[in-house]
C-alpha positions, -999 to +999 in steps of 0.1 A: -338-047+223-313-065+204-282-051+194-273-049+153-241-067+143-227-032+137-234-022+177-212-055+188-180-039+207-144-058+205-117-050+230-083-039+220-069-050+254-040-070+234-034-033+218-003-010+235-020+018+254+000+042+235-020+051+205-053+034+217-074+064+211-063+065+170-066+032+163-101+027+182-110+058+159-094+037+128-124+013+139-148+038+143-143+051+107-141+017+094-177+010+110-190+044+098-178+038+062-195-001+058-227+020+069-222+051+046-205+033+011-224+007-005-195-010-022-159-023+000-130-037-016-099-050-003-067-037-026-034-051-025-005-028-032+025-033-053+054-010-048+039+009-024+048+048-019+026+071+005+026+099-016+005+082-047-017+065-023-027+104-009-028+112-043-054+088-050-071+097-019-075+132-031-089+123-066-111+097-049-122+120-022-155+130-035-172+098-033-148+073-019-124+066+009-089+048+011-080+033+045-046+018+049-037+009+083-025-021+107-041-051+092-053-064+128-072-032+132-089-032+101-101-068+110-112-058+137-134-027+121-153-051+099-153-082+122-127-112+120-156-140+126-191-144+116-200-140+154-181-101+151-188-092+118-208-059+112-230-067+083-236-104+073-207-121+053-180-092+058-158-110+076-149-126+044-126-093+034-111-094+070-097-128+059-082-115+030-067-087+048-030-103+051+001-085+033+003-051+026-034-045+018-062-018+024-096-009+021-115+012-005-153+020-001-169+036-022-198+048-043-189+038-076-200+005-092-181-024-088-173-023-127-162+011-126-135-002-097-124-031-112-119-012-148-100+015-134-076-012-115-070-026-143-057+004-162-042+023-134-005+024-126+021+050-119+060+046-126+085+055-096+116+048-087+128+017-073+142+013-036+166-014-023+153-047-025+136-045-058+142-065-084+160-046-114+139-045-148+167-039-173+206-038-171+218-001-169+253+007-181+274+039-181+299+043-208+334+062-196+330+098-201+317+128-191+285+133-169+275+167-176+242+166-159+256+167-124+274+194-108+310+194-098+299+193-064+284+161-067+316+141-076+325+130-042+290+121-034+286+095-067+323+084-058+309+072-023+283+052-044+305+036-059+307+053-096+343+054-109+342+092-109+367+119-110+368+158-122+385+166-151+386+204-157+351+207-134+334+183-154+321+150-132+337+124-160+331+085-153+369+070-164+359+036-170+324+019-180+304+008-150+275-011-148+247+003-125+226-030-121+216-059-141+185-072-151+165-097-125+195-085-101+182-074-067+192-037-061+215-027-030+206+007-016+238+025-034+224+011-068+190+027-058+203+059-052+224+061-081+193+053-104+172+080-089+201+104-093+200+091-129+165+097-136+158+060-142+120+047-126+116+010-125+093+005-099+052+002-108+031+012-083-004-007-088-035-016-069-050-049-075-086-057-059-086-089-046-125-090-034-153-069-026-185-069-003-216-047-017-247-043+000-264-055-033-243-086-038-224-094-007-190-108-013-171-119-046-136-130-048-118-113-078-085-127-076-080-163-065-063-174-032-059-198-007-084-194+020-107-217+028-142-206+038-152-241+049-137-240+080-149-227+114-142-189+114-154-183+149-122-177+163-104-152+155-077-148+131-037-146+140-022-113+140-005-107+101+035-104+105+036-084+075+014-054+085+015-017+071+033+009+097+018+030+122+027+060+101-001+046+078-027+040+103-023+075+113-024+088+078-055+065+077-076+081+106-065+119+092-078+109+058-110+129+059-109+153+087-133+178+064-157+151+052-191+163+056 
């Protein structure tokens, strides 16, 4: 009896033995989700924050599943080529699994998901390497929000501080960061201490595949669909880390 596309096995021979079991579990989870959910999206993350993604997983848990792991492992789960794909046309999602991306499996309609993604965002503290969205300057004078014990730490970050009668004080005007310039680790820490978030966490739905309509592109890209796709894609250098793989595998342990 001929085997279905979903039954095809792809070897993980290039994967290190360490962690092979849970990487295989992610592949199995993806294939289970392909069967269970009618709609699948590839989403791109702007200013990734694990805590916010975890919150989304909980909020959507009733009728959806987020998987965010190594791109090559997710590609294998869906099928990297026409020959490997677990459903007709689904390898086109795999071709878009590059950069900091993940998979959303859901019972929500395509329209609901796209409208939600358009309007969803969360403000977070910027990290080093982020371009400042505004110039932040501290005028000379007391910083009464900080305890006196913080003064050595603030000084170690580059702030011109001293203690005056037990109060942390800046003795000259100080520019923490300038709009458009890349933040250093010290600048990012100062902004967090000052309670000034700059980064915006967002998810962009790059494309989707549904059991009703097949593949649809939502953000234009340079992937060429006309080229032969029967050879596996090269591994993406800009992949998500192993910690995210583990989080993906442990996401829905209590799901029925």
